[in-house]
C-alpha positions as CSV (number, residue, x, y, z in Angstrom):
1,X,3.2,8.5,6.0
2,X,3.7,11.7,8.0
3,X,6.4,14.1,7.1
4,X,8.2,15.4,10.2
5,X,10.9,18.0,10.4
6,X,13.7,17.1,12.8
7,X,16.0,20.0,13.0
8,X,17.0,20.7,9.5
9,X,16.2,17.2,8.3
10,X,12.9,15.7,7.0
11,X,11.9,12.3,8.2
12,X,8.9,10.2,7.1
13,X,7.2,8.0,9.6
14,X,4.3,5.5,9.5
15,X,2.8,2.7,11.6
16,X,0.8,-0.3,10.7
17,X,-0.1,-3.6,12.3
18,X,-1.2,-7.1,11.6
19,X,-3.8,-8.8,13.9
20,X,-4.5,-12.5,14.0
21,X,-8.0,-13.2,12.7
22,X,-8.0,-9.9,10.7
23,X,-4.9,-9.8,8.6
24,X,-3.8,-13.4,8.9
25,X,-5.4,-16.6,9.9
26,X,-4.5,-18.6,13.1
27,X,-1.6,-21.1,12.5
28,X,-0.1,-18.9,9.8
29,X,3.7,-19.5,9.9
30,X,5.3,-16.8,12.1
31,X,7.9,-16.1,9.5
32,X,5.2,-15.0,7.1
33,X,3.4,-13.0,9.8
34,X,6.6,-11.1,10.4
35,X,7.3,-10.7,6.6
36,X,3.8,-9.2,6.1
37,X,4.1,-6.8,9.0
38,X,7.4,-5.4,7.7
39,X,6.6,-5.4,4.0
40,X,3.3,-3.6,4.2
41,X,5.0,-0.8,6.0
42,X,7.9,-0.6,3.6
43,X,5.3,-0.5,0.8
44,X,4.1,2.8,2.3
45,X,7.6,4.1,2.0
46,X,7.7,3.1,-1.7
47,X,4.5,5.0,-2.3
48,X,6.0,8.2,-0.9
49,X,9.0,7.9,-3.2
50,X,11.2,7.6,-0.1
51,X,14.0,5.3,1.1
52,X,13.7,3.0,4.1
53,X,15.8,4.0,7.1
54,X,14.8,1.9,10.2
55,X,11.9,0.4,12.1
56,X,10.7,-0.5,15.6
57,X,8.2,-3.2,16.4
58,X,5.8,-4.0,19.2
59,X,4.1,-7.3,19.7
60,X,1.2,-8.5,22.0
61,X,1.6,-12.2,22.3
62,X,-1.0,-14.9,23.1
63,X,-0.7,-16.1,26.7
64,X,-0.3,-19.6,25.4
65,X,2.5,-18.9,22.9
66,X,5.6,-20.9,23.8
67,X,8.8,-19.0,24.5
68,X,10.6,-20.5,21.6
69,X,7.9,-19.2,19.3
70,X,8.1,-15.7,20.7
71,X,11.8,-15.8,20.1
72,X,11.3,-17.0,16.6
73,X,8.9,-14.2,15.9
74,X,11.4,-11.6,17.1
75,X,14.1,-13.2,14.9
76,X,11.8,-13.2,11.9
77,X,10.9,-9.5,12.3
78,X,14.6,-8.7,12.5
79,X,15.4,-10.8,9.4
80,X,12.7,-9.3,7.2
81,X,13.5,-5.8,8.4
82,X,17.1,-6.3,7.3
83,X,16.0,-8.0,4.1
84,X,13.9,-4.9,3.1
85,X,16.7,-2.5,4.0
86,X,14.7,-1.2,7.0
87,X,16.7,-2.5,10.0
88,X,15.0,-3.2,13.3
89,X,16.4,-0.9,15.9
90,X,14.1,-1.4,18.9
91,X,10.7,-2.6,20.1
92,X,8.6,-4.1,22.9
93,X,6.6,-7.2,23.7
94,X,3.7,-7.8,26.0
95,X,1.5,-10.8,26.7
96,X,-2.3,-11.1,26.9
97,X,-3.5,-11.7,30.5
98,X,-6.2,-14.1,29.4
99,X,-6.2,-17.0,27.0
100,X,-7.3,-16.6,23.4
101,X,-5.9,-13.1,22.9
102,X,-4.8,-12.7,19.2
103,X,-1.2,-12.2,18.2
104,X,-0.8,-8.5,17.3
105,X,2.3,-7.2,15.6
106,X,2.8,-3.4,15.1
107,X,5.6,-1.9,13.1
108,X,6.7,1.7,12.9
109,X,8.9,2.6,10.0
110,X,11.1,5.6,9.3
111,X,12.3,6.8,5.9
112,X,14.5,9.4,4.4
113,X,13.6,11.8,1.6
114,X,15.3,11.5,-1.8
115,X,18.4,13.7,-2.3
116,X,16.4,15.8,-4.8
117,X,13.7,16.4,-2.3
118,X,10.9,14.8,-4.3
119,X,8.1,13.3,-2.2
120,X,5.1,11.6,-3.9
121,X,2.0,12.2,-1.7
122,X,-1.4,11.0,-2.7
123,X,-2.6,14.6,-2.9
124,X,-0.7,16.1,-5.8
125,X,-2.7,15.0,-8.9
126,X,-5.0,17.0,-11.1
127,X,-7.6,16.6,-13.8
128,X,-6.1,15.1,-17.0
129,X,-3.4,13.1,-15.2
130,X,-3.0,9.5,-16.4
131,X,-3.3,6.7,-13.8
132,X,-0.5,4.1,-14.0
133,X,-0.6,0.8,-12.2
134,X,2.7,-0.9,-11.4
135,X,1.6,-4.5,-11.3
136,X,-1.2,-7.0,-11.4
137,X,-3.9,-7.0,-8.8
138,X,-6.6,-9.4,-7.4
139,X,-6.5,-12.8,-5.8
140,X,-4.2,-12.0,-2.9
141,X,-5.9,-14.4,-0.5
142,X,-6.0,-18.1,-1.0
143,X,-8.9,-20.2,0.2
144,X,-6.6,-21.5,2.9
145,X,-5.8,-18.0,4.1
146,X,-2.4,-18.1,2.6
147,X,-1.5,-16.5,-0.7
148,X,0.4,-13.4,-2.0
149,X,-0.8,-11.2,0.9
150,X,1.9,-13.0,2.9
151,X,4.5,-12.4,0.3
152,X,4.3,-8.7,-0.4
153,X,7.1,-7.2,-2.5
154,X,7.4,-3.5,-1.6
155,X,8.0,-1.6,-4.8
156,X,10.7,0.7,-3.5
157,X,13.0,0.3,-6.5
158,X,10.1,0.6,-9.0
159,X,9.0,3.9,-7.4
160,X,12.6,5.2,-7.5
161,X,12.9,4.3,-11.1
162,X,9.6,6.1,-12.0
163,X,10.7,9.3,-10.2
164,X,14.2,9.1,-11.8
165,X,12.6,8.9,-15.2
166,X,9.7,11.4,-14.8
167,X,10.8,13.6,-11.9
168,X,8.2,16.2,-10.9
169,X,5.8,14.9,-13.5
170,X,4.9,12.1,-11.1
171,X,2.2,14.0,-9.3
172,X,0.8,11.5,-6.8
173,X,1.2,7.9,-5.8
174,X,-0.5,5.4,-3.4
175,X,0.0,1.7,-2.7
176,X,-3.0,-0.4,-3.4
177,X,-3.6,-2.0,0.0
178,X,-7.4,-1.8,0.4
179,X,-8.5,-2.5,-3.2
180,X,-7.9,-0.7,-6.4
181,X,-11.3,0.9,-6.5
182,X,-11.2,2.3,-3.0
183,X,-7.6,3.5,-3.2
184,X,-8.0,5.2,-6.6
185,X,-11.0,7.0,-5.1
186,X,-8.8,8.0,-2.1
187,X,-6.1,9.4,-4.4
188,X,-8.8,11.4,-6.3
189,X,-10.3,12.7,-3.1
190,X,-7.0,13.7,-1.5
191,X,-5.8,15.5,-4.7
192,X,-9.1,17.3,-5.2
193,X,-9.3,18.4,-1.5
194,X,-5.9,20.0,-1.9
195,X,-7.0,22.2,-4.7
196,X,-10.7,22.6,-3.7
197,X,-11.8,20.9,-6.9
198,X,-13.6,17.6,-7.1
199,X,-11.8,14.8,-9.0
200,X,-12.9,11.4,-10.1
201,X,-10.8,8.4,-11.1
202,X,-12.0,6.8,-14.3
203,X,-10.6,3.3,-15.0
204,X,-10.8,1.1,-18.0
205,X,-11.6,-2.4,-16.9
206,X,-10.0,-4.0,-19.9
207,X,-6.7,-2.4,-19.2
208,X,-6.4,-3.4,-15.5
209,X,-3.7,-6.1,-15.2
210,X,-5.1,-9.0,-13.2
211,X,-3.3,-11.9,-11.5
212,X,-3.8,-15.3,-13.0
213,X,-7.3,-16.5,-12.2
214,X,-8.5,-13.2,-10.7
215,X,-11.7,-11.5,-12.0
216,X,-12.1,-7.8,-12.5
217,X,-14.2,-7.5,-9.4
218,X,-11.4,-9.2,-7.4
219,X,-8.9,-6.9,-8.9
220,X,-11.0,-3.9,-7.7
221,X,-12.0,-5.4,-4.3
222,X,-9.6,-7.9,-2.8
223,X,-6.9,-5.5,-1.5
224,X,-3.6,-6.5,0.0
225,X,-2.0,-6.1,-3.5
226,X,0.5,-3.5,-2.5
227,X,1.2,-2.5,-6.1
228,X,1.7,1.2,-6.8
229,X,-0.9,3.5,-8.4
230,X,0.6,6.7,-9.8
231,X,-0.9,9.8,-11.3
232,X,1.4,11.3,-13.9
233,X,1.4,14.1,-16.5
234,X,-0.5,13.1,-19.5
235,X,2.3,14.1,-21.9
236,X,4.9,11.7,-20.6
237,X,5.7,8.3,-22.2
238,X,4.5,5.3,-20.2
239,X,7.6,3.7,-18.5
240,X,8.3,0.0,-18.8
241,X,6.6,-2.0,-16.1
242,X,3.7,0.3,-15.8
243,X,0.2,0.1,-17.4
244,X,-2.0,3.1,-18.1
245,X,-5.4,2.1,-16.7
246,X,-7.3,5.4,-16.8
247,X,-7.2,9.0,-15.8
248,X,-8.4,11.7,-13.4
249,X,-11.2,13.9,-14.6
250,X,-13.5,16.6,-13.3
251,X,-16.9,14.9,-12.9
252,X,-20.2,16.3,-13.9
253,X,-22.0,18.4,-11.3
254,X,-23.7,16.2,-8.8
255,X,-21.5,13.2,-9.6
256,X,-20.0,12.3,-6.3
257,X,-18.4,9.0,-7.3
258,X,-14.7,8.9,-6.5
259,X,-13.8,6.0,-8.8
260,X,-15.8,4.8,-11.9
261,X,-14.8,1.7,-13.9
262,X,-15.9,1.1,-17.5
263,X,-16.4,-2.6,-17.8
264,X,-17.3,-3.5,-21.4
265,X,-19.2,-0.3,-21.8
266,X,-21.0,-0.5,-18.5
267,X,-20.0,2.0,-15.8
268,X,-19.6,0.8,-12.2
269,X,-19.1,2.9,-9.1
270,X,-16.0,1.4,-7.6
271,X,-15.4,4.0,-4.9
272,X,-16.2,1.6,-2.0
273,X,-15.0,-1.6,-3.6
274,X,-12.2,-2.7,-1.4
275,X,-11.2,-4.7,1.6
276,X,-12.6,-3.6,5.0
277,X,-10.6,-4.1,8.2
278,X,-12.8,-5.8,10.7
């Protein structure tokens, strides 16, 4: 999210989209398409330690979509926006000129900063910080294209509870949207870039909580988990609901890996293990 100053106020804003054939398969129920579009944006709010305020949405509809389906989509977006405390306050629709154009739904969310001013960027961590994962990962996509990626649960309350408990000792946070390996590397890179020091995320494979039936590789690669990964001071107790899965370290000279996973004593470069938008 971007932090914008509006007068004396600070507002957080972000935009994300879902595209048919990329983020969901054709014939996915429109209600679930709307839910995913809203929830994945609210998950970004959670990762910033912020509070949802409002959203706007824009949809480009297939030329062959019936009017009743278009109305149902708008109703579903409004419903899920209200459900996740991020009410829909405006938007726009357009229609593809030619047949076969994919349904595309873009959502822009706005959020407010906590009353204590704490904002958890991905760039505030340092060497020695412990990496905490807020939930199980892997297996978000079913063989039929359905699955948990359509039932994202933004962890706004969990993030607020973590900051309430640890305050400024929560140094950085990111939501795991593109795979644990890739997003852990992003957190390490962003935090290192801020201080001019290279950082590396080192994860313990045996400590990563996996969803039922998921392998470690799926946990690192699948993406669309939208659980929170936080970097916290090493001296704090681990709060309930979080699992310590590794730490941030200063790598050896010449070691450019952003994320390394120790799986049964074998190191694996997980920096690029993740879901690629295509």
